[in-house]
C-alpha positions in Angstrom: 18.6 5.1 -7.5 15.6 4.8 -8.6 14.6 8.3 -7.0 17.4 9.1 -9.5 16.0 8.7 -12.2 12.1 9.8 -11.4 14.1 13.1 -10.6 15.8 13.0 -13.6 12.5 12.3 -16.2 10.1 15.0 -13.5 13.3 17.9 -14.7 12.4 16.9 -18.7 8.9 17.0 -18.1 9.0 20.4 -16.8 11.5 21.7 -19.1 9.0 20.4 -21.7 6.4 22.6 -20.7 8.6 25.2 -20.4 10.4 25.9 -23.3 7.2 25.4 -25.6 5.7 28.4 -22.9 9.1 30.5 -23.6 9.2 29.5 -27.5 5.3 29.6 -28.4 3.0 30.2 -25.9 4.5 33.5 -24.2 3.3 36.3 -26.4 -0.4 35.8 -26.8 -2.6 37.7 -24.4 -4.9 34.4 -23.0 -3.4 34.3 -19.5 -6.4 32.1 -18.4 -5.2 29.6 -20.2 -1.9 30.2 -20.0 -2.1 29.6 -16.4 -3.6 26.3 -16.5 -0.7 25.1 -18.8 1.5 26.4 -16.3 0.2 24.2 -13.2 0.1 21.7 -15.3 3.1 21.3 -15.9 3.4 20.9 -12.2 1.1 18.1 -12.3 2.6 15.9 -14.7 6.1 16.6 -13.5 4.9 15.1 -10.5 2.8 12.2 -12.1 4.5 11.1 -15.4 7.4 9.8 -14.5 6.0 7.2 -12.1 3.3 6.3 -15.3 5.6 3.0 -16.8 4.4 1.6 -20.5 5.3 -2.0 -21.0 6.9 -3.1 -24.3 6.4 -7.3 -25.1 8.8 -9.1 -26.7 8.2 -12.4 -28.2 11.5 -14.3 -28.5 11.4 -17.7 -30.1 14.0 -20.2 -29.0 15.6 -21.5 -32.0 14.1 -25.1 -32.6 15.8 -28.0 -32.2 16.8 -29.6 -35.5 16.3 -33.8 -35.9 18.7 -35.3 -33.8 20.0 -39.1 -34.1 21.9 -39.5 -31.6 19.9 -39.7 -27.9 22.6 -38.9 -25.8 23.2 -35.6 -27.7 19.8 -34.5 -27.3 20.0 -34.7 -23.0 23.8 -33.1 -23.1 23.1 -30.4 -25.0 19.3 -29.9 -23.2 20.8 -29.9 -19.8 24.2 -27.2 -19.7 23.1 -25.4 -17.4 26.1 -22.1 -18.1 26.7 -19.3 -16.0 28.7 -15.7 -16.5 29.4 -13.2 -14.1 30.4 -10.1 -14.6 32.9 -8.4 -12.3 33.3 -4.8 -12.3 35.6 -2.6 -10.6 35.5 -0.6 -7.2 34.1 2.9 -7.7 33.5 5.4 -5.9 29.6 5.7 -5.0 28.4 8.8 -6.9 24.9 8.4 -6.7 25.6 8.2 -2.5 27.1 11.5 -3.1 24.5 12.9 -5.1 21.7 12.2 -3.4 23.4 14.0 0.1 24.0 16.8 -1.8 19.9 16.5 -2.9 18.3 16.2 0.4 21.2 18.9 1.9 19.6 21.5 -0.5 16.0 20.2 0.2 16.2 20.6 4.0 17.9 24.3 3.3 14.9 25.3 1.5 12.5 23.9 2.9 13.4 25.1 5.7 13.9 28.3 4.4 9.9 28.1 3.1 8.7 27.2 6.5 10.1 30.7 8.2 8.6 32.6 5.1 5.2 30.7 5.8 5.3 31.2 9.2 6.3 35.0 9.1 3.9 35.7 6.9 0.9 33.8 8.9 2.7 36.3 11.8 2.2 39.3 10.3 -1.1 37.9 9.1 -3.0 37.4 12.5 -0.9 40.3 14.3 -3.2 43.0 12.2 -6.6 43.2 12.8 -9.1 42.9 9.3 -12.0 44.4 8.3 -14.3 42.0 6.5 -15.6 43.5 3.0 -17.3 40.5 1.2 -15.5 37.7 0.7 -12.0 40.0 1.3 -10.3 40.7 4.4 -8.8 44.1 4.1 -5.7 45.1 6.3 -4.0 48.3 6.6 -0.4 48.6 8.1 1.6 51.1 8.6 5.1 49.3 7.8 6.4 50.9 4.4 5.7 47.6 3.0 4.2 46.9 -1.1 0.1 45.8 -1.3 0.1 42.1 -1.9 -2.6 39.4 -1.0 -2.3 36.2 0.3 -5.5 34.5 0.0 -8.1 36.3 0.2 -6.4 38.8 2.5 -5.2 41.7 0.9 -2.7 44.0 3.1 -1.6 47.5 2.1 -0.6 50.8 3.6 -2.5 53.4 2.6 -0.4 56.7 3.6 1.9 55.7 0.7 -1.2 55.8 -2.6 -3.6 58.4 -2.8 -7.0 57.8 -3.3 -7.4 57.5 -6.8 -4.0 55.0 -7.0 -5.3 52.9 -3.8 -8.8 52.5 -5.4 -6.5 50.3 -8.5 -4.5 48.7 -6.1 -7.0 47.5 -4.5 -8.9 46.0 -7.0 -5.7 44.4 -8.8 -5.2 42.7 -5.2 -8.9 41.5 -5.4 -8.2 39.5 -8.7 -5.8 37.8 -6.9 -7.6 36.8 -4.3 -11.0 36.0 -6.0 -9.0 33.6 -8.5 -6.8 32.0 -5.5 -4.0 32.6 -7.8 -1.9 32.0 -4.0 -2.0 28.6 -5.0 -0.4 29.4 -8.2 2.8 30.8 -6.3 3.0 28.1 -3.7 2.8 24.7 -6.1 5.8 27.1 -7.9 7.4 27.2 -4.5 6.9 23.2 -3.7 8.7 22.8 -7.2 11.6 24.2 -6.8 12.4 22.9 -3.5 12.0 19.9 -5.0 14.2 20.0 -8.3 16.5 23.3 -6.6 19.5 21.0 -9.0 16.9 21.9 -11.9 17.3 25.7 -13.2 14.4 25.2 -14.8 12.1 25.4 -12.0 13.9 28.6 -11.2 12.5 30.4 -14.1 9.3 28.0 -14.1 8.4 30.1 -11.6 9.2 33.6 -12.6 7.0 32.3 -16.0 3.9 31.7 -13.3 4.5 35.3 -11.3 5.0 37.3 -14.4 1.5 35.2 -15.8 0.1 36.1 -12.8 0.1 40.0 -12.8 -0.6 39.9 -16.8 -3.8 38.3 -16.2 -4.7 40.5 -13.1 -3.5 43.5 -15.4 -6.1 42.9 -18.1 -8.7 42.1 -15.9 -8.3 45.8 -13.7 -7.9 47.2 -16.7 -11.0 46.1 -18.0 -12.9 47.9 -14.9 -12.0 50.7 -14.5 -11.9 54.2 -17.1 -9.1 55.1 -17.2 -6.6 52.6 -18.9 -3.3 55.6 -18.9 -4.1 56.6 -15.3 -3.1 52.7 -14.9 -0.4 52.3 -16.5 1.1 55.6 -15.2 0.4 54.1 -11.1 2.9 51.1 -12.4 5.2 53.6 -13.9 5.2 55.7 -10.2 5.4 52.3 -8.1 8.6 51.2 -10.3 10.5 51.3 -7.5 9.3 48.3 -5.4 9.4 48.5 -2.0 9.6 45.4 0.3 7.2 42.3 0.5 6.5 39.3 2.0 7.7 36.2 -0.1 4.8 33.8 -1.2 2.6 36.7 -2.1 1.2 37.8 -5.1 2.2 41.9 -4.2 1.7 44.8 -6.5 5.5 46.1 -7.6 7.2 43.6 -10.0 10.3 44.5 -11.1 9.4 44.2 -15.0 6.4 46.9 -15.2 7.6 47.5 -18.9 6.6 44.3 -20.0 3.5 43.9 -18.1 2.5 47.3 -19.5 4.2 45.6 -23.4 1.2 43.8 -22.3 -1.7 46.1 -21.7 -1.4 47.3 -24.6 -1.2 44.2 -27.2 -4.0 43.4 -29.2 -6.0 40.1 -27.9 -4.8 37.0 -29.2 -7.0 35.0 -32.1 -9.0 32.7 -30.0 -7.9 30.1 -32.2 -4.6 30.2 -30.8 -5.0 28.5 -27.7 -4.5 25.2 -30.3 -0.8 25.6 -29.7 -1.5 24.6 -26.0 -1.5 21.0 -27.1 1.8 20.8 -29.0 3.1 19.9 -25.6 1.0 16.6 -25.8 2.8 15.0 -28.9 5.9 15.8 -26.6 5.0 14.2 -24.1 4.1 11.2 -25.7 7.9 11.3 -27.3 8.7 11.6 -23.9 6.9 8.5 -22.4 8.1 6.3 -25.3 11.6 7.1 -25.2 12.0 6.9 -20.7 8.7 5.5 -19.6 8.4 2.8 -21.9 10.0 -1.0 -19.9 10.5 -3.9 -22.6 10.1 -6.9 -21.4 11.0 -9.9 -23.6 9.3 -13.5 -23.4 10.8 -16.6 -25.4 8.4 -18.8 -26.5 10.4 -22.4 -26.4 9.5 -24.5 -30.2 7.3 -27.2 -29.1 9.5 -30.3 -28.8 6.6 -32.7 -28.9 6.3 -33.5 -32.0 7.3 -36.4 -33.8 11.5 -36.9 -34.8 11.6 -39.1 -37.2 15.3 -40.4 -38.5 15.2 -42.5 -41.8 18.9 -44.6 -40.4 19.6 -45.7 -37.5 20.9 -48.7 -38.6 24.1 -47.3 -36.8 22.6 -46.8 -33.6 22.0 -48.3 -30.8 18.5 -47.8 -29.3 16.9 -50.1 -28.0 18.2 -50.9 -24.1 16.1 -53.8 -23.9 17.0 -55.4 -26.4 14.4 -55.5 -29.0 14.0 -55.6 -32.9 15.1 -52.7 -34.1 13.3 -51.8 -36.6 14.6 -51.3 -40.9 16.7 -48.1 -42.1 14.0 -47.9 -44.5 11.3 -47.1 -42.0 9.8 -44.2 -40.2 10.4 -45.1 -36.6 9.3 -42.8 -33.8 11.1 -42.0 -30.6 9.7 -41.6 -27.0 11.0 -41.5 -24.1 10.4 -43.5 -21.6 11.2 -42.2 -17.5 13.0 -44.3 -15.0 10.4 -46.8 -14.1 8.7 -46.6 -10.5 9.6 -49.8 -8.6 6.9 -50.3 -5.8 7.7 -51.8 -2.9 7.7 -55.0 -1.8 4.3 -56.5 0.1 4.8 -59.0 3.4 4.2 -62.4 0.9 7.4 -61.2 -1.4 5.7 -60.7 -4.2 7.4 -59.8 -7.3 7.8 -56.4 -8.3 6.5 -54.4 -11.2 7.3 -52.6 -13.2 5.6 -49.0 -14.4 6.7 -47.1 -17.4 5.0 -43.7 -17.4 5.3 -42.7 -21.1 5.7 -38.6 -21.5 6.2 -36.3 -24.3 9.0 -33.9 -24.5 6.9 -30.2 -24.4 10.1 -28.1 -23.3 12.8 -27.4 -21.5 12.4 -25.2 -18.4 15.7 -22.6 -17.4 15.6 -22.7 -13.9 17.9 -20.6 -12.3 19.8 -20.9 -9.0 22.7 -18.6 -7.4 24.4 -19.2 -4.4 24.7 -16.1 -2.7 27.4 -16.6 0.7 29.6 -13.7 2.7 32.3 -13.2 0.2 29.4 -12.2 -2.5 30.4 -8.5 -4.0 28.1 -6.3 -4.1 28.9 -6.3 -8.2 28.1 -9.7 -7.8 24.9 -8.9 -6.5 24.4 -6.3 -9.2 25.1 -8.9 -12.4 22.6 -11.4 -10.1 20.0 -8.1 -9.8 20.6 -7.6 -14.4 21.0 -11.4 -14.8 17.2 -12.2 -13.7 15.7 -9.1 -14.3 17.1 -9.6 -18.4 16.8 -13.4 -18.9 14.1 -14.2 -16.1 11.4 -11.4 -16.3 12.3 -11.2 -12.2 12.6 -7.7 -10.3 15.4 -8.7 -7.1 16.5 -5.9 -4.7 18.8 -6.2 -1.8 20.2 -4.2 1.0 23.8 -5.4 2.5 25.9 -4.9 5.6 28.9 -5.5 6.2 32.1 -6.2 8.6 35.5 -4.9 8.1 36.9 -8.3 6.6 33.7 -6.7 3.9 31.9 -10.2 4.5 28.2 -9.9 4.5 26.5 -10.1 8.2 22.8 -8.6 7.3 21.0 -9.4 4.0 17.5 -8.4 2.5 16.5 -9.5 0.1 12.7 -9.0 -2.2 11.3 -10.7 -5.4 9.0 -10.5 -7.6 8.8 -13.2 -10.1 7.5 -13.5 -14.0 4.7 -15.2 -12.1 3.9 -12.8 -9.6 4.5 -14.5 -7.0 6.9 -12.0 -4.7 9.1 -13.0 -1.0 11.5 -11.9 1.7 14.0 -12.8 2.1 16.2 -11.3 5.4 19.2 -12.4 7.7 21.0 -9.9 10.7 24.0 -11.4 12.7 27.5 -10.1 14.0 28.6 -13.1 11.9 29.0 -13.8 8.1 26.0 -14.8 7.4 25.7 -18.7 6.2 25.5 -19.8 2.1 22.1 -19.9 0.9 20.2 -20.4 -2.9 18.0 -18.1 -4.8 16.3 -20.4 -7.0 13.8 -21.5 -9.0 12.5 -24.8 -10.2 9.3 -25.2 -12.3 6.7 -22.7 -10.8 8.1 -22.4 -7.7 10.6 -19.2 -6.5 11.9 -19.6 -3.5 15.3 -19.5 -0.9 16.9 -22.6 0.4 20.3 -23.5 2.4 23.6 -24.6 0.1 23.2 -28.7 2.0 19.8 -29.2 0.9 20.6 -27.7 -2.9 24.0 -29.2 -3.3 22.0 -32.4 -2.1 19.5 -31.1 -5.2 21.9 -31.0 -7.3 24.2 -34.2 -7.0 20.8 -35.9 -7.0 19.9 -34.2 -10.7 23.6 -35.2 -11.8 23.1 -38.9 -11.5 22.1 -40.3 -14.8 18.7 -41.1 -15.2 18.1 -44.2 -16.7 16.0 -43.5 -20.0 14.9 -46.2 -22.6 14.1 -45.5 -25.5 11.5 -47.4 -27.4 11.9 -47.8 -30.9 8.4 -49.0 -33.6 7.0 -49.2 -36.6 3.9 -47.6 -35.7 2.2 -45.8 -32.1 1.6 -49.9 -30.4 0.7 -47.0 -27.6 -2.6 -46.7 -27.7 -4.9 -43.7 -25.5 -7.0 -47.1 -24.0 -3.6 -49.2 -23.0 -2.1 -45.8 -21.2 -5.7 -45.6 -19.4 -4.8 -49.2 -18.8 -1.9 -48.5 -17.0 -2.5 -45.8 -15.3 -6.2 -48.1 -13.6 -3.8 -51.0 -12.8 -1.0 -48.4 -11.1 -3.8 -46.3 -9.0 -5.0 -49.8 -8.2 -1.6 -51.3 -6.8 -1.2 -47.8 -4.5 -3.9 -47.8 -2.7 -3.1 -51.4 -2.1 -0.1 -50.7 -0.6 -1.6 -47.7 1.3 -4.2 -50.0 2.7 -1.5 -52.7 4.0 0.6 -49.2 5.4 -2.1 -48.2 7.4 -2.4 -51.7 8.9 1.0 -52.0 9.8 1.4 -48.7 11.3 -1.4 -49.2 13.6 0.0 -52.7 14.2 4.1 -51.4 15.3 2.6 -48.4 17.7 0.1 -51.2 19.4 3.0 -53.4 19.7 5.6 -50.4 20.7 3.1 -49.6 23.7 3.8 -53.1 24.8 7.0 -53.8 23.7 9.7 -51.4 23.8 12.2 -53.1 23.1 11.4 -54.1 19.8 11.0 -50.6 19.0 13.5 -50.5 17.2 13.7 -53.4 15.0 9.8 -53.2 13.9 10.7 -49.4 12.9 13.5 -50.7 10.8 10.8 -53.3 9.5 8.5 -50.8 8.9 10.8 -48.8 6.7 12.5 -51.3 5.0 10.4 -51.4 1.8 11.0 -47.5 1.8 15.0 -47.3 0.7 15.8 -45.2 3.6 14.4 -44.0 6.8 11.0 -42.0 5.6 9.9 -38.9 7.7 7.1 -38.3 9.8 3.6 -35.5 9.4 1.8 -35.7 12.2 -1.4 -33.5 11.3 0.5 -31.4 8.8 3.8 -30.6 10.7 7.0 -32.7 10.7 7.5 -35.3 13.6 10.8 -36.2 15.1 9.8 -37.5 18.0 9.0 -41.2 19.7 6.3 -42.9 18.2 5.6 -44.5 21.3 3.9 -40.8 22.6 1.0 -42.0 20.4 -2.3 -43.1 21.0 -3.5 -45.7 18.7 -7.0 -44.6 19.2 -6.6 -41.3 18.4 -5.3 -41.4 15.4 -7.9 -41.1 12.6 -5.2 -42.0 9.4 -2.5 -42.9 7.8 -1.6 -42.2 4.6 2.4 -43.6 2.7 3.8 -41.3 -0.2 6.8 -42.3 -2.2 8.8 -41.6 -5.0 7.5 -38.8 -7.6 4.7 -37.9 -5.2 6.5 -37.5 -2.2 8.6 -35.0 -3.3 6.3 -32.9 -4.8 4.6 -32.2 -2.0 7.7 -32.2 0.2 10.6 -31.5 -1.9 13.8 -33.5 -1.8 14.4 -34.8 1.9 10.9 -36.9 1.4 13.2 -38.9 -1.2 13.7 -41.5 1.2 9.1 -41.5 1.5 6.7 -39.9 4.3 4.0 -40.9 6.5 1.0 -38.4 6.6 -0.2 -39.1 10.0 -3.2 -37.3 11.0 -4.9 -37.3 13.8 -8.7 -37.1 16.0 -7.5 -34.5 18.4 -6.1 -32.6 16.2 -4.9 -30.6 19.7 -2.7 -34.1 20.3 0.3 -33.0 18.3 3.0 -34.2 21.0 5.8 -31.0 21.8 8.2 -33.2 20.1 7.1 -32.0 17.0 10.5 -30.4 14.6 10.0 -27.5 12.9 11.6 -28.1 10.4 10.9 -27.7 6.5 7.4 -26.9 6.8 4.7 -27.4 3.8 1.6 -24.8 3.1 -0.2 -26.2 0.1 -3.1 -24.7 -1.5 -5.3 -27.8 0.4 -4.0 -26.5 4.4 -6.4 -25.6 6.8 -7.1 -23.0 9.6 -6.6 -25.9 12.1 -3.6 -27.0 10.1 -2.1 -23.5 10.3 -2.9 -23.1 14.1 -1.1 -26.6 14.5 1.7 -25.1 13.2 1.7 -21.7 14.9 2.0 -24.1 18.1 4.5 -25.8 17.0 6.2 -23.5 16.1 5.6 -21.0 19.6 7.6 -24.8 21.2 10.3 -25.0 19.5 11.3 -21.4 20.2 10.1 -19.8 17.3 7.7 -17.1 15.9 5.6 -18.0 13.4 2.8 -15.7 11.8 0.3 -15.7 9.2 -2.7 -13.3 8.0 -4.1 -12.6 4.7 -5.7 -15.5 4.5 -8.0 -15.8 1.6 -10.1 -19.1 -0.1 -11.5 -19.9 -3.5 -15.2 -21.4 -3.3 -13.9 -24.7 -2.9 -11.6 -23.7 0.1 -8.4 -24.0 -1.5 -5.9 -20.7 -0.1 -5.7 -18.2 -3.0 -3.5 -15.8 -0.8 -1.2 -15.6 1.8 1.5 -14.0 3.9 3.9 -16.0 6.2 6.4 -14.4 8.2 9.2 -17.3 10.3 11.6 -16.0 12.7 13.5 -17.9 15.1 14.7 -15.8 17.5 18.7 -16.4 15.8 18.6 -13.5 14.1 17.0 -15.1 10.3 13.3 -13.6 9.8 12.1 -14.7 6.4 8.6 -13.5 4.6 6.6 -15.0 1.8 3.9 -13.8 0.0 1.5 -15.5 -2.2 -1.1 -14.3 -3.6 -3.6 -14.9 -7.2 -4.8 -12.3 -9.6 -8.1 -14.5 -9.8 -9.1 -17.8 -8.3 -6.5 -19.6 -9.0 -5.1 -21.7 -5.7 -1.4 -20.8 -5.0 1.3 -23.2 -5.5 3.0 -25.0 -2.4 5.5 -22.9 0.1 8.1 -24.6 1.6 9.5 -22.8 4.6 13.2 -24.1 6.1 15.9 -23.1 8.3 
């Protein structure tokens, strides 16, 4: 479809040049300038359709009015709607048109190649005589005089000496000014746009202008202008001539004689050549402008004021309600984050993080399965382009039941992140999602997305605090952050000790492995996942030598999910070994996270682990900034079962990449 658009734009530009030439320039005598104009038309028809101007429109979303009911606010801003436009199946006329076009191109290209080789064969099979920079070939064949680049071919028996002198002078002008290039370019354009009737007329206009140019300069070099015109009339019954050449005999003899006797145009009339410029500008603005709409979110971090709250119960903690006459400030407090219980059964500390609402990002998520139709895919493509400024291209293969068995997807989002997704199999594909969460755009299987959706649909416990003044000063918040950081450091230190004790005890008493593990993970409300040297580890912890452990890090809650995704909802234990090559072969290659801080050694460990699990992991184009953070990388994963995934990340500046998640 894109190629057809290019072809139509190219034909339109060529038509602009042609009609300006016919209506404004054809009757003027500045032939050299017109030659340059016509050649420029060919080049413009090829290049200008490739240029696209971007018109960015910024639309501000509707501002949110003051809200008296916080429940209504949350409901209004968490509702997602999606529309699928179903179109009726229609005959694929585009494929038919492209097929017809390509057949015509092939036929004309074969014809052009045959003509070119026939001409070269003719030139090589005759002896040539070098005179200055020209090569003259005399032949006994009944053909008209012609030139091709520096070669000039003629039959001396068909002309007297005076006529031959003028004819050869005419052909020398063709050869010296490389008019053969013009003819070859016109023929190639005719092949490329054979469906466009203007192209055929354009070629004839170029040939005529070259003859006018050669005639004018020939007459300037001879004594008898009338004698030259009589020679043209005498030669009006043309002999055969090879294609792709400049030949003396042309069917428009009358027009050539008229142009010879026409008064020279004023040099200022050449300014008419610039008439094409505003027309080209109008054409480009009409057909080569891409409109991009950016939605500017209204800032919601301003204080929401209400004057009457006497009928609303907004304080869950049963704090004293403010008087109706006083202005109050409403803040949303994130769900309290509970720290894990310590060995000494210390009381749990409730940490509240106060955040202002700046904006609500409308991320997208599209389910694609084996029964997704082409019309639905086109609807997704259109919606991604119009609403999310994301380019989405795809190709599919289907079985006899019209189920998708193979699909390839390429995308480029509004942050210049790009990626590929490819599945090829003899059976229908599994369900998967194309989604965007925050700054991350990618693909995931339906199970993970369903799990995420269920988690996000759980009503989040929010605490709404109403106060007369801003009691949570900056100093108070800073103190809370310092307190939280201190508790986390203490928790991590304790976890390291527990991990070392657990591994040492498991080596001497294997029968207590299960109970010890349970006690270790009980504070994480479920079994956490373990990453060994940056690779997901599902083997036996007994195989790890405690002496080889360099560090142990425990991540929980949002920090774990942010780094490793929803599978880390129960926590993550990161184990780093002193010897990075000692990673067990039992490590399972699944849900790999590559961040800006992933080292080259960690990438090599992932490569080795993938190989041990029968998968192919390759990476290249790794670039880092001065801090050692990854700014560019291309990753390809193949599980040798028909599933292949390629992800490219590159930033325009030295900013690091977003996290890359690879899952099968």
